[in-house]
Structure formats: C-alpha cells, structure tokens
C-alpha positions as CSV (number, residue, x, y, z in Angstrom):
1,M,83.2,72.9,116.2
2,T,83.4,69.5,114.7
3,M,85.5,67.7,112.1
4,A,83.9,65.8,109.2
5,N,85.5,62.6,108.0
6,S,87.1,64.4,105.1
7,G,89.0,66.7,107.5
8,Q,87.1,69.9,106.7
9,A,86.3,72.0,109.7
10,V,82.6,72.8,110.0
11,V,81.0,75.2,112.4
12,D,78.2,74.0,114.5
13,I,75.5,76.7,113.9
14,D,72.5,75.2,115.6
15,E,72.7,77.3,118.7
16,A,73.3,80.6,116.8
17,A,70.5,79.9,114.4
18,G,68.1,79.2,117.1
19,G,66.3,76.7,115.1
20,G,67.0,73.6,117.2
21,Q,68.8,71.9,114.4
22,A,70.8,68.8,115.3
23,M,74.6,69.0,115.4
24,R,76.4,67.8,112.4
25,S,77.5,64.3,113.2
26,P,80.9,63.1,112.1
27,A,79.4,59.7,111.5
28,L,77.0,61.0,108.8
29,P,78.2,60.7,105.2
30,P,77.8,63.8,103.0
31,V,74.5,64.3,101.3
32,P,74.7,62.8,97.8
33,Y,74.7,65.2,94.9
34,V,75.0,64.6,91.1
35,L,75.3,67.4,88.7
36,N,74.3,66.3,85.2
37,F,74.8,68.3,82.0
38,T,73.4,67.0,78.7
39,D,74.1,68.1,75.1
40,L,75.2,71.6,76.1
41,S,75.7,73.8,72.9
42,Y,76.5,77.5,72.7
43,S,77.4,79.7,69.7
44,V,78.1,83.4,69.3
45,K,77.9,85.6,66.2
46,K,81.2,86.5,64.5
47,S,80.2,90.2,64.5
48,G,79.5,90.1,68.2
49,G,82.0,91.8,70.5
50,L,82.4,93.0,73.9
51,G,80.1,95.7,75.2
52,C,81.4,98.9,76.9
53,L,80.9,97.1,80.2
54,P,82.8,93.9,80.3
55,S,81.3,91.9,83.1
56,R,84.5,90.3,84.4
57,P,88.0,89.3,83.2
58,S,87.1,85.6,82.8
59,N,84.3,86.2,80.5
60,R,86.4,86.0,77.4
61,L,83.7,86.5,74.7
62,A,84.3,86.4,71.0
63,S,88.0,86.8,70.9
64,S,89.2,85.6,67.5
65,A,92.2,83.9,69.1
66,D,90.3,82.0,71.6
67,L,87.1,80.9,69.8
68,P,86.6,77.6,68.1
69,A,86.0,77.2,64.4
70,A,83.1,78.7,62.6
71,G,79.8,76.9,62.6
72,P,78.1,75.5,59.6
73,A,76.1,78.7,59.0
74,G,79.4,80.6,58.5
75,N,78.4,83.6,60.6
76,T,78.6,82.0,64.0
77,K,81.4,80.4,66.1
78,T,80.6,77.3,68.2
79,L,82.0,77.4,71.7
80,L,80.2,74.3,73.0
81,D,79.1,71.5,70.7
82,G,77.0,68.9,72.5
83,I,78.9,68.5,75.7
84,S,77.6,66.0,78.2
85,G,78.8,64.6,81.5
86,E,78.3,64.5,85.3
87,A,80.0,65.6,88.4
88,R,79.4,64.2,91.9
89,D,80.0,65.3,95.4
90,G,83.3,64.0,96.9
91,E,85.0,64.1,93.5
92,L,87.3,66.7,92.0
93,F,86.0,67.3,88.4
94,A,88.5,69.0,86.1
95,V,87.9,70.4,82.6
96,M,91.1,70.5,80.5
97,G,92.0,71.7,77.0
98,A,94.1,74.1,75.1
99,S,93.3,77.9,74.9
100,G,90.1,78.4,73.0
101,S,88.9,74.8,73.7
102,G,85.8,76.0,75.6
103,K,86.8,75.3,79.2
104,S,85.7,78.5,80.7
105,T,82.6,78.6,78.6
106,L,81.5,75.2,79.9
107,V,82.0,76.2,83.5
108,D,80.1,79.4,82.8
109,A,77.3,77.3,81.4
110,L,77.2,75.0,84.4
111,A,77.3,78.0,86.8
112,G,74.4,79.8,85.1
113,R,76.5,82.6,83.7
114,I,75.2,82.2,80.2
115,A,71.7,83.5,79.3
116,R,69.2,80.6,79.3
117,D,67.8,81.5,75.9
118,S,71.4,81.3,74.4
119,L,72.4,78.0,75.8
120,R,71.0,74.7,74.4
121,G,70.9,71.6,76.5
122,G,70.1,70.9,80.1
123,V,71.8,71.2,83.5
124,T,70.3,69.3,86.5
125,L,71.2,68.7,90.1
126,N,69.9,65.4,91.5
127,G,67.7,65.2,88.4
128,E,66.0,68.7,88.8
129,P,66.7,71.7,86.6
130,L,69.2,74.1,88.1
131,H,69.0,77.8,87.4
132,G,68.1,81.2,88.9
133,R,67.9,82.1,92.5
134,R,68.4,78.5,93.7
135,L,71.6,78.1,91.8
136,R,73.1,81.4,93.0
137,A,72.2,80.6,96.6
138,I,73.8,77.1,96.7
139,S,76.9,77.8,94.5
140,A,80.0,79.8,94.3
141,Y,82.2,80.9,91.4
142,V,85.9,81.6,91.8
143,M,87.3,83.7,89.0
144,Q,90.7,83.3,87.5
145,D,92.0,86.6,88.8
146,D,92.5,87.3,92.5
147,L,90.1,90.1,93.2
148,L,90.8,91.3,96.8
149,Y,91.3,94.5,98.7
150,P,95.0,95.0,99.1
151,M,95.2,96.5,102.6
152,L,93.0,93.9,104.4
153,T,94.6,91.0,106.1
154,V,93.7,87.4,105.3
155,R,91.6,87.1,108.4
156,E,89.8,90.4,107.8
157,T,89.1,89.5,104.1
158,L,87.5,86.2,105.2
159,L,85.6,87.8,108.1
160,F,84.1,90.5,105.8
161,A,83.0,87.7,103.4
162,A,81.4,85.9,106.4
163,E,79.6,89.2,107.3
164,F,78.1,89.2,103.8
165,R,77.3,85.6,103.2
166,L,76.4,84.3,106.7
167,P,73.0,85.3,108.2
168,R,72.6,88.0,110.8
169,A,71.1,85.3,113.2
170,L,74.6,83.8,113.4
171,S,76.5,85.4,116.3
172,R,79.8,87.1,115.7
173,E,81.5,84.4,117.7
174,R,80.1,81.7,115.4
175,K,81.2,83.7,112.3
176,L,84.7,84.1,113.8
177,A,84.7,80.3,114.4
178,R,83.8,79.7,110.8
179,V,86.6,82.0,109.6
180,D,89.2,80.3,111.9
181,A,88.1,76.9,110.6
182,L,88.4,78.1,107.0
183,V,91.8,79.6,107.7
184,D,93.0,76.2,109.0
185,Q,91.3,74.3,106.1
186,L,93.0,76.6,103.5
187,G,96.4,76.3,105.2
188,L,96.6,80.0,105.9
189,A,97.3,80.0,109.6
190,R,100.7,81.6,109.2
191,A,99.5,84.3,106.9
192,A,96.2,85.0,108.7
193,D,97.3,88.5,109.9
194,T,99.3,89.5,106.8
195,I,97.8,92.0,104.4
196,I,96.9,90.8,100.9
197,G,99.2,93.4,99.3
198,D,99.6,94.8,95.9
199,E,102.4,96.3,93.7
200,A,103.1,99.0,96.3
201,H,102.6,97.0,99.5
202,R,104.2,93.6,100.1
203,G,101.7,91.0,101.3
204,V,100.9,87.3,101.0
205,S,102.4,85.0,98.3
206,G,100.6,84.2,95.0
207,G,99.4,80.7,96.2
208,E,98.1,82.2,99.5
209,R,96.3,84.9,97.6
210,R,94.6,82.3,95.4
211,R,93.5,80.3,98.5
212,V,92.1,83.5,100.0
213,S,90.1,84.1,96.8
214,I,88.7,80.6,97.1
215,G,88.0,81.2,100.8
216,T,85.9,84.3,100.2
217,D,83.6,82.4,97.9
218,I,83.3,79.2,100.0
219,I,82.8,81.0,103.4
220,H,79.1,79.8,103.3
221,D,80.2,76.2,102.5
222,P,78.4,76.0,99.1
223,I,77.1,72.8,97.6
224,L,78.4,73.7,94.1
225,L,81.8,75.3,93.6
226,F,83.0,76.4,90.2
227,L,86.6,77.6,89.6
228,D,88.2,79.1,86.5
229,E,91.8,78.0,86.3
230,P,92.6,78.2,90.1
231,T,96.2,77.2,89.5
232,S,96.9,79.8,86.8
233,G,100.1,81.8,87.4
234,L,101.2,79.7,90.4
235,D,104.4,77.6,90.8
236,S,104.0,73.9,91.0
237,A,104.1,73.7,94.8
238,S,101.5,76.4,95.2
239,A,99.3,74.9,92.5
240,F,99.5,71.5,94.1
241,M,98.5,72.9,97.5
242,V,95.5,74.8,96.0
243,V,94.3,71.6,94.3
244,Q,94.7,69.7,97.6
245,V,92.5,72.3,99.3
246,L,89.9,71.9,96.5
247,R,89.9,68.1,97.0
248,R,89.2,68.5,100.7
249,I,86.3,70.8,99.9
250,A,84.9,68.2,97.5
251,Q,85.3,65.4,100.1
252,S,83.3,67.5,102.5
253,G,80.2,67.1,100.3
254,S,80.6,69.7,97.6
255,V,80.5,69.3,93.9
256,V,83.7,70.9,92.7
257,I,84.2,71.7,89.0
258,M,87.4,73.5,87.9
259,T,89.2,74.3,84.7
260,I,92.9,73.6,84.5
261,H,95.3,74.3,81.6
262,Q,98.1,71.7,82.0
263,P,98.3,69.9,85.4
264,S,101.5,68.4,86.7
265,A,101.7,64.7,87.4
266,R,101.1,65.2,91.1
267,I,98.0,67.3,90.5
268,L,96.7,64.8,87.9
269,G,97.0,62.1,90.6
270,I,94.5,63.7,92.9
271,L,91.9,64.6,90.3
272,D,88.9,62.3,90.2
273,R,87.4,63.0,86.8
274,L,88.6,64.6,83.6
275,L,86.8,66.2,80.7
276,L,89.1,67.1,77.8
277,L,87.8,69.6,75.2
278,S,88.9,70.6,71.7
279,R,87.1,73.4,69.9
280,G,84.0,72.9,72.0
281,R,83.8,69.1,71.6
282,T,84.5,66.3,74.1
283,V,87.6,64.3,73.2
284,Y,87.9,62.4,76.5
285,A,85.7,62.0,79.6
286,G,86.7,59.7,82.4
287,T,89.3,59.2,85.2
288,P,92.9,60.2,84.9
289,A,93.8,56.5,85.1
290,G,91.8,55.9,82.0
291,L,93.9,58.2,79.8
292,K,96.5,55.5,79.1
293,P,94.1,52.8,78.0
294,F,92.1,55.4,76.0
295,F,95.0,56.7,74.0
296,S,96.5,53.2,73.7
297,E,93.3,51.9,72.1
298,F,93.1,55.0,69.9
299,G,96.5,54.2,68.5
300,A,98.6,56.8,70.3
301,P,100.0,55.1,73.4
302,I,101.3,57.3,76.2
303,P,104.9,56.5,77.1
304,D,105.5,55.3,80.7
305,N,107.8,58.3,81.6
306,E,105.4,60.9,80.1
307,N,102.8,63.0,82.0
308,P,99.5,61.6,80.7
309,A,97.9,65.1,80.8
310,E,100.7,66.8,78.9
311,F,100.8,64.0,76.3
312,A,97.0,64.2,75.8
313,L,97.1,68.0,75.3
314,D,100.0,67.7,72.9
315,T,98.2,65.1,70.9
316,I,95.1,67.2,70.8
317,R,97.1,70.2,69.6
318,E,98.6,68.2,66.8
319,Y,95.2,67.1,65.6
320,E,93.8,70.6,65.8
321,R,96.4,71.7,63.2
322,Q,94.6,69.4,60.7
323,P,91.6,70.6,58.7
324,D,89.2,68.4,60.6
325,G,90.7,69.3,64.0
326,A,90.3,66.7,66.7
327,A,87.2,65.2,65.2
328,A,88.8,61.8,65.1
329,L,89.4,61.9,68.8
330,A,85.9,63.2,69.5
331,D,84.3,60.4,67.4
332,F,86.5,57.8,69.1
333,N,85.6,59.1,72.5
334,A,81.9,58.7,71.7
335,K,82.4,55.1,70.9
336,W,84.6,54.6,74.0
337,Q,81.9,56.1,76.2
338,N,79.2,53.9,74.8
339,N,81.3,50.8,75.5
340,S,82.3,52.0,79.0
341,S,78.7,52.8,80.0
342,S,77.3,49.5,78.9
343,A,80.0,47.7,80.9
344,S,79.3,49.6,84.1
345,T,75.5,50.0,84.1
346,G,75.1,48.5,87.6
347,K,77.7,50.7,89.1
348,E,76.3,53.8,87.6
349,S,72.8,53.1,88.7
350,K,74.0,52.7,92.2
351,L,75.8,56.0,92.2
352,M,72.8,57.8,90.8
353,S,70.6,56.9,93.7
354,T,70.2,60.4,95.1
355,M,67.5,62.1,97.2
356,P,65.3,64.9,95.7
357,L,67.0,68.2,95.5
358,E,64.8,70.1,98.0
359,Q,65.3,67.3,100.5
360,A,69.0,67.2,99.9
361,I,69.4,70.9,100.4
362,A,67.4,70.8,103.6
363,E,69.5,67.8,104.8
364,S,72.7,69.7,104.0
365,V,71.7,72.7,105.9
366,S,70.6,70.7,108.9
367,R,74.1,69.1,109.0
368,G,75.8,72.5,109.0
369,K,76.5,72.9,105.3
370,L,75.3,75.9,103.3
371,V,75.6,78.1,106.3
372,A,73.9,81.1,104.5
373,G,70.6,79.2,104.7
374,S,70.8,78.6,108.5
375,G,68.7,80.5,111.0
376,S,65.9,81.3,108.5
377,G,63.8,78.2,108.6
378,S,65.0,77.3,105.1
379,A,66.1,73.9,106.2
380,V,62.5,72.8,106.3
381,S,61.6,74.0,102.8
382,G,65.0,73.3,101.3
383,S,65.0,76.8,99.8
384,V,67.7,79.4,100.6
385,P,67.1,83.1,101.0
386,T,68.3,85.3,98.1
387,F,70.4,87.5,100.5
388,A,71.8,86.4,103.8
389,N,71.3,89.9,105.5
390,P,69.0,92.9,105.3
391,P,70.1,96.0,103.3
392,W,71.2,98.1,106.3
393,T,73.6,95.3,107.4
394,E,75.1,95.1,104.0
395,V,75.6,98.8,103.8
396,W,77.3,98.8,107.2
397,V,79.6,96.0,106.4
398,L,80.5,97.6,103.0
399,M,81.3,100.8,104.7
400,K,83.4,99.2,107.4
401,R,85.4,97.2,104.9
402,S,86.0,100.3,102.7
403,F,87.1,102.5,105.7
404,T,89.4,99.7,106.9
405,N,91.0,99.4,103.5
406,T,91.4,103.1,102.7
407,G,92.3,103.9,106.3
408,R,95.6,102.1,105.7
409,M,96.3,104.1,102.6
410,L,96.2,107.6,104.1
411,E,98.7,108.7,101.5
412,L,96.0,108.7,98.9
413,F,93.9,111.2,100.9
414,A,97.0,113.2,101.8
415,M,97.6,113.6,98.1
416,R,94.1,114.9,97.5
417,L,94.3,117.2,100.5
418,G,97.7,118.4,99.3
419,T,96.3,119.1,95.8
420,I,93.5,121.2,97.2
421,M,95.8,123.1,99.6
422,V,98.3,123.9,96.9
423,T,95.5,125.0,94.5
424,G,94.0,127.1,97.2
425,F,97.4,128.6,98.1
426,I,98.0,129.5,94.5
427,L,94.6,131.1,94.1
428,A,94.9,132.9,97.4
429,T,98.3,134.5,96.4
430,I,97.2,135.4,92.9
431,F,93.9,137.0,94.0
432,W,95.3,138.4,97.3
433,R,93.0,140.9,99.1
434,L,90.9,142.0,96.1
435,D,89.6,145.6,96.4
436,D,86.1,146.9,95.6
437,S,86.9,148.3,92.2
438,P,85.8,147.4,88.7
439,K,89.0,145.5,88.3
440,G,88.3,143.8,91.6
441,V,84.9,142.7,90.3
442,Q,86.5,141.1,87.2
443,E,89.1,139.4,89.3
444,R,86.5,138.0,91.7
445,L,84.6,136.6,88.7
446,G,87.8,134.9,87.6
447,F,88.5,133.5,91.0
448,F,85.0,132.1,91.4
449,A,85.1,130.5,88.0
450,M,88.5,128.9,88.6
451,A,87.6,127.8,92.1
452,M,84.3,126.2,91.3
453,S,85.6,124.4,88.2
454,T,88.6,123.2,90.2
455,M,86.2,121.4,92.6
456,F,84.9,119.3,89.8
457,Y,88.3,118.6,88.2
458,V,89.7,117.4,91.5
459,C,86.8,114.9,91.7
460,A,88.3,113.2,88.7
461,D,90.6,111.3,91.1
462,A,87.5,109.2,92.1
463,L,87.4,107.7,88.6
464,P,89.8,104.8,89.2
465,V,88.0,103.8,92.5
466,F,85.1,101.9,90.9
467,V,87.2,100.9,87.8
468,Q,89.5,99.0,90.2
469,E,86.7,97.7,92.4
470,R,84.4,96.8,89.4
471,H,85.5,93.1,89.2
472,I,85.3,92.7,93.0
473,Y,81.8,94.1,92.9
474,L,80.8,91.8,90.0
475,R,82.2,88.7,91.7
476,E,80.4,89.4,95.0
477,T,77.1,90.4,93.5
478,A,77.1,87.5,91.1
479,H,76.2,85.1,93.9
480,N,74.1,87.6,96.0
481,A,76.7,88.6,98.6
482,Y,74.8,91.9,98.8
483,R,72.4,94.1,96.9
484,R,73.4,96.6,94.3
485,I,71.6,99.4,96.1
486,S,73.6,98.6,99.2
487,Y,76.8,99.0,97.3
488,V,75.7,102.4,95.9
489,L,74.6,103.7,99.3
490,A,77.9,102.5,100.9
491,N,79.9,104.0,98.1
492,A,78.2,107.4,98.7
493,A,78.5,107.3,102.5
494,V,82.2,106.4,102.4
495,S,83.1,109.1,99.9
496,F,81.4,111.9,101.8
497,P,83.5,112.5,105.0
498,P,86.7,113.2,103.0
499,L,84.8,115.7,101.0
500,V,83.9,117.7,104.1
501,L,87.6,117.9,105.1
502,L,88.6,119.0,101.6
503,S,85.9,121.7,101.5
504,L,87.0,123.2,104.8
505,A,90.6,123.1,103.8
506,F,90.0,125.0,100.5
507,A,87.6,127.5,102.1
508,V,90.0,128.3,105.0
509,T,92.8,128.7,102.5
510,T,91.1,131.1,100.2
511,F,88.1,132.9,101.8
512,W,89.8,135.5,103.9
513,S,93.0,135.6,101.8
514,V,91.1,136.7,98.7
515,G,89.1,139.2,100.7
516,L,85.6,137.8,100.2
517,A,82.9,139.7,102.1
518,G,80.0,138.7,104.4
519,G,81.7,137.4,107.5
520,G,80.9,134.1,109.2
521,S,77.6,133.4,107.4
522,S,79.1,133.9,104.0
523,F,82.0,131.7,104.9
524,L,79.6,128.9,106.0
525,F,77.7,129.2,102.8
526,F,81.0,129.2,100.9
527,V,82.0,125.9,102.6
528,L,78.5,124.4,101.8
529,I,78.6,125.2,98.1
530,I,82.1,123.8,97.8
531,L,81.0,120.7,99.6
532,A,78.0,120.5,97.3
533,S,80.3,120.9,94.3
534,F,82.5,118.1,95.5
535,W,79.3,115.9,96.1
536,A,78.0,116.6,92.6
537,G,81.3,116.2,91.0
538,S,82.2,112.9,92.7
539,G,78.7,111.6,91.8
540,F,79.2,112.5,88.2
541,V,82.6,110.9,88.0
542,T,81.3,107.7,89.8
543,F,78.6,107.4,87.3
544,L,81.1,107.8,84.4
545,S,83.3,105.2,86.0
546,A,80.5,102.7,85.6
547,V,79.9,103.6,82.0
548,V,83.5,103.9,80.8
549,P,85.5,100.9,82.1
550,H,89.0,102.2,81.2
551,V,90.7,104.7,83.4
552,M,92.5,106.7,80.6
553,L,89.4,106.9,78.4
554,G,87.4,107.9,81.5
555,Y,89.8,110.8,82.3
556,T,89.5,112.0,78.7
557,V,85.7,112.0,78.9
558,V,85.6,113.7,82.3
559,V,88.0,116.5,81.3
560,A,86.1,117.1,78.0
561,I,82.6,117.2,79.6
562,L,83.8,119.4,82.5
563,A,85.3,121.8,80.0
564,Y,81.9,122.1,78.3
565,F,80.2,122.7,81.7
566,L,82.6,125.6,82.4
567,L,82.0,127.0,78.9
568,F,78.3,127.2,79.5
569,S,78.4,128.1,83.2
570,G,77.9,131.8,82.5
571,F,81.4,133.0,83.1
572,F,82.7,133.2,79.5
573,I,79.3,134.2,78.1
574,N,76.3,135.5,80.0
575,R,73.1,133.5,80.1
576,D,71.2,136.1,78.1
577,R,73.8,136.0,75.4
578,I,73.8,132.2,74.9
579,P,72.0,131.2,71.7
580,D,68.6,129.6,72.2
581,Y,69.7,126.3,70.7
582,W,72.4,126.0,73.4
583,I,70.6,127.3,76.4
584,W,69.6,123.8,77.5
585,F,73.2,123.0,78.0
586,H,73.6,126.0,80.2
587,Y,71.0,124.6,82.6
588,L,72.6,121.2,82.5
589,S,76.0,122.6,83.4
590,L,77.1,121.4,86.8
591,V,79.4,124.5,87.2
592,K,76.5,127.0,86.6
593,Y,74.8,126.5,89.9
594,P,77.8,126.8,92.3
595,Y,79.3,129.6,90.2
596,Q,76.0,131.5,90.4
597,A,75.6,130.7,94.1
598,V,79.0,132.2,95.1
599,L,78.4,135.3,93.0
600,Q,75.2,135.9,94.8
601,N,76.9,135.2,98.1
602,E,79.6,137.8,97.4
603,F,77.5,140.5,95.6
604,R,74.2,140.2,97.4
605,D,74.7,143.4,99.4
606,A,72.9,146.1,97.3
607,T,74.6,148.9,99.4
608,R,78.1,147.7,98.6
609,C,79.8,149.8,96.0
610,F,82.2,148.5,93.3
611,S,82.5,151.6,91.1
612,R,82.6,155.3,92.2
613,G,82.7,158.5,90.2
614,I,85.4,158.4,87.6
615,E,86.0,154.7,88.2
616,M,83.1,154.1,85.8
617,F,85.4,155.1,82.9
618,D,87.9,152.3,83.6
619,G,88.2,150.0,80.6
620,T,86.9,152.7,78.2
621,P,88.8,155.3,76.0
622,V,88.1,157.9,78.6
623,G,89.8,155.8,81.2
624,R,93.2,156.4,79.5
625,M,92.8,160.2,79.8
626,S,94.0,162.4,82.7
627,E,92.0,162.7,85.9
628,A,91.1,166.3,85.1
629,V,89.5,165.3,81.8
630,K,87.6,162.5,83.6
631,L,86.2,165.0,86.1
632,K,85.1,167.3,83.2
633,V,83.3,164.4,81.5
634,L,81.7,163.4,84.9
635,D,80.5,167.0,85.4
636,A,79.0,167.0,81.8
637,I,77.2,163.8,82.6
638,S,75.9,165.3,85.9
639,R,74.5,168.3,84.0
640,T,72.9,166.1,81.4
641,L,71.3,163.8,83.9
642,G,70.4,166.7,86.2
643,S,72.0,165.0,89.2
644,N,75.1,165.8,91.2
645,M,77.7,163.1,90.5
646,T,81.0,163.4,92.3
647,V,84.1,161.4,92.7
648,N,82.5,159.5,95.6
649,T,79.1,158.8,94.0
650,C,78.4,155.1,93.8
651,V,77.8,154.0,90.2
652,T,77.8,150.2,90.4
653,T,76.5,148.2,93.4
654,G,76.6,144.5,94.1
655,A,73.1,144.2,92.7
656,D,74.3,145.8,89.4
657,V,77.1,143.3,89.2
658,L,74.6,140.4,89.5
659,A,72.4,141.9,86.9
660,Q,75.3,142.4,84.5
661,Q,76.3,138.8,84.9
662,A,72.7,137.6,84.4
663,V,72.7,135.4,87.6
664,T,69.5,136.6,89.2
665,D,67.2,133.8,87.8
666,I,67.8,131.4,90.7
667,G,68.6,132.3,94.3
668,K,71.8,131.0,96.0
669,W,70.0,128.6,98.3
670,K,68.1,127.1,95.4
671,C,71.5,126.8,93.5
672,L,72.9,124.9,96.5
673,L,69.9,122.5,96.6
674,I,70.1,121.9,92.8
675,T,73.9,121.2,93.1
676,V,73.2,118.7,95.9
677,A,70.4,117.2,93.8
678,W,72.8,116.6,90.9
679,G,74.9,114.5,93.2
680,F,71.9,112.3,94.2
681,F,70.8,112.1,90.5
682,F,74.2,110.8,89.3
683,R,74.3,108.2,92.0
684,A,70.8,107.1,91.0
685,L,72.1,106.8,87.4
686,F,75.1,104.8,88.8
687,Y,72.7,102.4,90.4
688,V,70.8,102.0,87.1
689,V,74.0,101.3,85.2
690,L,74.9,98.6,87.8
691,L,71.5,97.2,87.6
692,V,71.3,97.0,83.8
693,G,75.0,96.7,82.7
694,S,76.4,94.0,85.1
695,K,74.4,90.9,84.7
696,N,77.4,88.6,84.9
697,K,76.0,86.5,82.0
698,R,77.1,85.9,78.5
699,K,74.5,86.6,75.9
C-alpha cells in the first residue's frame, strides 16, 4: 500500500489484477480531469407529479415549495436556466443556494440522473460527452440520506461495498487492504467495529454514519464524485470533518461536486470553487475569496465580521422576495464572469490542457485509481466494465450481507415464529381431535380455510422489508454495484429458509392435534403445501412492496386482496356455484390451490366414512326428532331404495365430500405445483417492476 501526495491511501492492485500494471508512484501527479457543463436548462410541467414509485429521497420533483418560478409558457417551471461552469480534479466544487434554488437538480444533471431528452445543454469530461455506461462506471453519487444496513459494522459495510464494486480478480486480502485504507482515510478507525445502528440499536454517530455512506460509494476510488448535501443534519464539527474528507478525496485526483446549504466559515475556507444559484440561475461562480470583491462591486459589501456565505445567501433571499427575484445579481454575475475570463485567458488555457478521456481513464486505472476497472484489461482501452463481478458472485454477496444483518435481529424471526405458533395453538385447541362425523367434516373445512388463509396473511410482515431497503437498492444499482436480477434471486434465496422453519412449526402444532388423517405421508404433504403457501404469499407481498411504496397503504392493499382470494377460494361458495363472470377470479385466487390440495389430502380415502345411518339426517328437520323416528325414516328409505340401510351403513365417504365441495378438477400435486409457480411468477413480476420502475432518473 502506498500513499499519494494528497494523503489518500491507495491500494496497489497490480499483483492481484495479474495484468502487470506498474505500481502507483507517489511522485506522479493526479491525471488531469476537467468537467465542463454548458448552458444546462431543465423544466418540468406544473401538472407533473411523483409517480407511485419515487426513485429516491433526493429526487425532489415538482414540489410547489421547492420549485423555481414558472417559465414563460405558464405551464412549466424552470429548475435550471442556462447554468454553465467547470469543475476540476483536486478542487472541491460546491453548489450553494436556498431551498428550491436548483442545487440538487444541477448535481442530478451532471451525474446523469436526468433523462437526456429532458435536459438541454452539454456535459463533457476532458472535452468529450459524458453519459451512459461510461459515466456510471467512473462516478459515484452519495445521496443526502444515510442508507445503510443497521446491524452491520462500519468495516463490514465497507467490505460488502468492496465485494460489489471491486473485481473478482482482486484477492480478498487486497480488498481488505482497500477497506482498511478507506477506514483510515475517512477517520473511522475507532468506530470500525461498531454497528451502524438505528432507532432501536445504538451505533455510530451522525457524522460517522455520513462518512460511512460516502465510503460505500467511493470504495472503487471513482473519478467523479457527486454528493447531495453531505453535511445536512450534522453539527458543525462533524460537518467540517466530512468536508475535510471530501477535500482529501478531491486532492487524490477526483472531481468532487457537492451541494451545501449554508457552510460555516471554516468549511467555506476549504472549498475551492462556489456556484451560487437562485431559482435556477447562476448568481455567482468563482472562489470563496472572490465573494467579497464580487458583492462589493455589486454594491452590497460584506462586513468584515460576517460569514461571506451566510451574507451571500441572505442577500439572495432578500432579492428573491422581489418580483424579478435575483435577476439583478444574475445579470451582474454574467458581466463579472466576462471581465474575469478576459483577464485570465492565459491561466485558463493552461489549466485546460488535459489528455483525451480514454487515455486519462486508462492512465488513472494504471496508477491504481478506479479500482473496479482493474484486472479486466480495461486499462488498455480506457473503458470500464459495466459490472465488476459476475451474477453469481453478486447473488452470494447479497445473500451473505442480508443473512449477516438479519442474523443480528433474531427477535424479528422470533416474533414471526411466535405468531405462527400462537395461531397454530389456538387452531389446535379449537379444532381439537375432530371426529369423522358430518359436523367433523364442516369443522375440518373451516380449519383448512382458516389455516391456508393464515399462511398468506402472515406473509404480510414481509411488506416493509423491500419498502425499507428500496432506497439502498436504488443507490447501489444506480451506479451498477450489482444487477437487478441478482437482487431478486438473493431476495428469494434469503427469504426461503425461515419459511421452512415456519411451515414445520405450524404443521407440528396442528396436524396431530386436529386429528388429520393419513399418517406420515399426509403430514409431509401438509408441510409442503404450507411451505408452498408461504412461498407464494411472500412472493405476492414482495411484488406489492415494489408497486406500493408506503407501508400502511401496502398493508391495506394486501389485506383487501387476500380477503378477495379467500372469498373466491371455494370455501364460502363452491366452484360450480360461482357466477361465470367471476369464475376467472376463482382460478386467480392464491388460496384456492392450497385449500383444494389439503382437502384432497384429507378426504382422498374413498373407504373412509364421514356419515353413517341416521347421521345423514343431521342438519335437517328430521335430525331434531327422536332416534326412534330417525330409524323409522331410515327403514322407509331402505324399502323405497330396495337396499338394507342400517345404523352402521356408510352414507358419505371422503370422495363424496370432495364432490360436494367441487374440488376434484385439479389433483393435489398439481395444486402444489401451481402454488409454487405462483411464487416464481410474482418474483418475476417483482423483477419487471424493478427493471421498469426504478431508473433513478428524472423525466
């Protein structure tokens, strides 16, 4: 491991990559990069709003409180209005402005998080257009919110990020070395083995959490780093430490662009370039030291004892209260920039002497930067692979991370298991040792309907899982940490083992207590159909969690749809009694197939009798008469039919029960397979929703 002049620790990856790359030399200066943006303009329609799938918290689209004034057409609002500027490696570029000024929108535009057909203007890196796969591969975006798994330690969080973003060709020892170097760079050595924490578990401080969030996105040492208000919600000391970390990252050869609301004087002193916005227009672009001469020449001198940033923002707010807003400041800035550029032409031309982008990327990779591109031969072509690892590696890392996180919250599984056990105990005691009588048949039907529907309702506890993980998933897939299909497969694999334990627990609690027949083979099938119900139910709820982003709304939808599934399952009304215009819903009901399967599993024995002799009169007017009358009626029926019917003659067998319930159209094993297929179908829909509904881009 070597140390660059800036003080950033960089991992020597040449041996692990196996490409014979030269070691990064401390004497070599960073590869020069200049990010230029010219005349960026972006507007949204007033009537536009958020879709049902908000892509991330920092995409604050079309909020009436945050958007600038209406455009000339009257039906649009202008978020960016001809913004131009440049950011260089080694410098900390900060975008400032009041709420609604367009700070986050500008950073989104530079980071490629706005659809290209919606954004006017150009963004180039070293003079070449920057978009698509290349941009995602060489950049990182740190959201305003800290999106981390609460039960992982700082070191584990960074290590899992390394597993995703660093290539498989890099040995585990080299990845650990990169994590250790990053821990030191971020100033997290003391908190390295502390969990992140949440409301219920005490963990690292807010400033440390923010630095961990930054670390997860810069684990591959990106060339471009975008941050949305990294100091938001932090105290002054923590905010200053975060900005110091960002400055070291910039000095290591990265282009760092951040938004910041109102920096302290200490933070302002370590920023290199400022871009102040007001209602989507530039009102100042230059160095922090240039604020005083700028406002002095404008006619609003900054007092010596005043924080220049606070004074500038207060002045901008005062102008924004006027009908023309800060147009006077914006116009003055345009003149100021023209005068400044003409006075420093020689200096600018010297700074703009950069190498072609492909060559620059290749040179950066050869020096140890952009670690995700190492070991793939990309240093020669300058291109970087879309994903650092193959799908199976991504699935394994996702599973390992999820098991590590959930394994430290066993109380959640204990609550699920307790719910199943309590439900099973209540059902077992209510339906204790059912007999083979007509009443026993009806009670068995009630038990099966209640048991199968319970499996699906219990699965509703999976709803918050993806709702809570949604923004972590969006952040990680926005810059190709892993594939969407890998996340879907890992999600399914992680959710399956607990379902096996829950199925066994419910079956053991109820099967013999209720008095279900068939012995070991029937018990095994009972376990399998419960497991299949859990599988289908969890798949259905997972799919809904991607469609409905709010937990309470999701619960409402789940409960309502499951109620419809139970209604059309065949318990309340037989299949042959359902109207033709509703029969399609019967076959779409998830409860139908496990309910029908357990009925066939229980009543499949055609020799088993459930009604003998005078028991056939139970539930009829004759059933209320004395036994002597019942025997006379039975004798009359015998003479009429010409057969000898006695008290012990079997009237209703298991086959008759199945026929009465109209559950003979599909066999029990086919019902089992269909239930399992529903689980795969909903997970396929889950993947489609992730593919279509989470593009991480504004329209």
